[in-house]
N, C-alpha and C positions, 0 to 999 in steps of 0.2 A: 162369688157365691150368690145363689138366689134360689127361691122356691119354684120359679117357673121362668121360661126363656123370654122375658120381656123386661124392658128397663124398669118398670114399676116393681118388678120382682127382684131387682138387683142385678139383672143381666147387663153387662157392659160390652158393647161391641168393640171391635178392633180399632175403629177410627177414633172413638172417644178415648181409648187407652193411649193410642199413639199421640193424640193431641196433648194428653197430659205429659207424656215423655218430652214432647217438643217444648212445652212450657218449662219443664225442669231445665232443659238445655239452654233455653233462651235466658232464663233468670240467672242461672249459675254462670253462664258465659258473660252476661252483661255485668256481673259483679266480680269478674276476674277470678272465678273459681276454676281451678285446673282439672275439672271433671267433665267427662262426657258420658251421658246416660244412653244406653242402648237397650231396646226392648228385645229380649231374647226368647221369651215364651209367654204364652197366655194359656192357662188351664182353667176350665170351668168345673166347679164342684157343686153338686146339689145336696144340700144338707140344711134343712130348715132350722134345726136346733142350733147349730153353729151360727147361722146367719142372724137369727133373732135373739140369741142369748149370749152374745160375746161380751166378755169383760176380762180385764187382767185378773188372774187368780180364780177365774170362774171354772166350773167343772169342765167346760168344753175347751178352755184355753190351751192346755197342754196337748190334748188329743188332736185338736185342729192343727196346731203348729207342727206337731210331729208328723202328721199325715201329709202336710202340704209343702213344707219347706224344701227347697232344692238349692244346689250350688254350694259354694264355699263362703268363707268369711268376707270376701270382697264383693259378693253378690247381694244385691238388694231385693228382698222379697216383699211384695206388697199384697196383702190380703184385703179384699173389700167385703164389707158386711153391711147389715141393715141398721145396726145401732151398736154403740159401745158404751157400756155402763160399768162403773166401779161397783164394788161390793156395797158401798155406801149410797149408791144410786146416783152418783155424779155422772153426767153425760159428757162425752168427748166426740169430736169429729175425727180425731186421729190419735194414734199412740205409736211411739217408737222406742226401741231399745237404744241404749247408749253403747258405744263400742267397747268400753271397759267392762261391760256386763259379761263379756266372754274372754276366755283365754285365747291366745293367738293360734293355738293348734286347731286347724280346721276340722279335725276329726273329733273334737270335743263334743261329748253327747249333749251339752247344753246349747250347742249351735242352733238347734231347732227353735229356740226362743227368739232368735235374732231376726229383726225385720220390723215392718210397719203394718199396722192394721188401720184401715181407712173406711170411713163411712162412704158408701158408694155414691151418695148424692153430691159430694163435694168435688167431683171431677169436672173438668170444663163442660159447660152446657147443662150442669145440674141445677141445684137449688139456686135461686136468683141472688141470694146474698153471699154465696160462696162458690161462684161458678168460674173463677179464673184459674183454678188449679193451684192456688197458693197454699192451700192446707198441706198438700204433699211437699211443697217447697219448704215449708216450716218443719215438717216432720223429718225430712231428709237431713236438715241441719242438725237435728238431734242425733240422727243415725251416725253422723260424722263427729259428734262430740260437743255440739253446741247447747248452751242453756237458754232459758228464757231471760229476758232483760231484767226481770225482777228477782231472779234467783239470787239469794243472799241479801235481798232487800236493799237497804240504804248504805251498805258497806261502800265506802269511797275508795278503797284500795284498788280494786279492779272492776269497779262498776257493779259488783255483786255477782256478775256472771263470768268472772275470771277473764274478762276482756278489758284492756285498759282504755279503749277509745269509745266505750259505751257508758252512758251516764247511769248513776245509781237510780233505781226505781223501786218504789215501795210495793207495788202490786200490778196486776195486769190491767191494761186499759181496754175499754170497749168503746164502740162508737168511734169518734175521732176528736178527742179533747186537745186540740192544738194549744200549745203554751202551758200545758199542765206541769206543775212542779210537785210531784208526789213525795219527794224527799226533802228538798229545800229549794229556795229561790235561786240557788247557785246552779242547780242542775235542771234542765228541761227534759221531760220525758221524751224519748225518741219514738213517738207514735207512728212514724213512717217506717219503722224497722220491721222486718219479717218476723222477728221473735217477740213481738207484742201481739195482742189479740184485737187490734183495731180493725175497723171495717175496711173491706176492699174497695168500697165505693168512694173512698176519700183520696184516691190517687195512687201513684206508683209507690212501691216499697223497695227497700234495698237492704244490703248488709254493710257493715263497716269494714274497713281494711283489717281491723283486729279480728273480727269474726271470720273473715276469709282466711287469715293466717292460722287461726285456731283449727278450723275445719281441715285445712290442708295438712297441718302437722299431725293432727290426730288420726286422719284417714290413713296416713302413711304409717304411723306408729302402731295402731291397733288393727288395721285392715290390710296393710301392705299395699295400699293403693298409691301409685306414684303420681305422675303429673299428666297422664293422658286419658285414661278411660275407666269408668265404672260401669258395670252392666246392671241394669235394672231388670230383674226377673219378676214380671207381673204374672206369677203362675198360680194365682188363686183368685178366682172370681166366684165367690160362693153363692150358691143359689139357695136362698131361704127367706130373708127379709129382715133388714135392720136399718137403723139410722141413728145418728147423733154426734155429738160433742167436739171439743178441740183441746 
């Protein structure tokens, strides 16, 4: 999505999009995730209102998703916009639905809501602080059913995020606060994990085996995705003008 056919206006060329798909495959493969992402289509849409005014529950949210979504429940749609703002004015770089937000019937009318909305500047080669393509890596984990590390706060039962091998965490981390203990000295915050908000400049990130198991199980349960391939349908590149958040 973009207001005019230039990168500054939100236009993403094929090579940049393919590089992002390559990053997804590299990261998920390196973490033993049984998924393969395949770019099946790219569609360009010119709509400055959608591009500049996107937000969950915003007036353009339903209209945009209904107009643009393609494929079934196992297909990942990624819409790029210029900014993402909540009704409260909070900014995000990406937003994803969870798989349980939908029924398993692929003809369900609520299927149009399924997918990810991404700030176009966070793809590889974009803004300097978020140019590795890791924002989409993070959002895709939500798409498969994963939570943030701090979901549930300091609950010690399953780390708060319903994964047994992640440590409890009180809140999101920013920067790279190595050795931080946001819940207690017994648990060190996993600032190297993809599901925190720490800076990309601090080194490689990864998922835990428990997170991999959760994503694998939930992808099969809710999306019918087995162990070979998931197709990523990047069929919305809006032309209008937006940016923000994570």
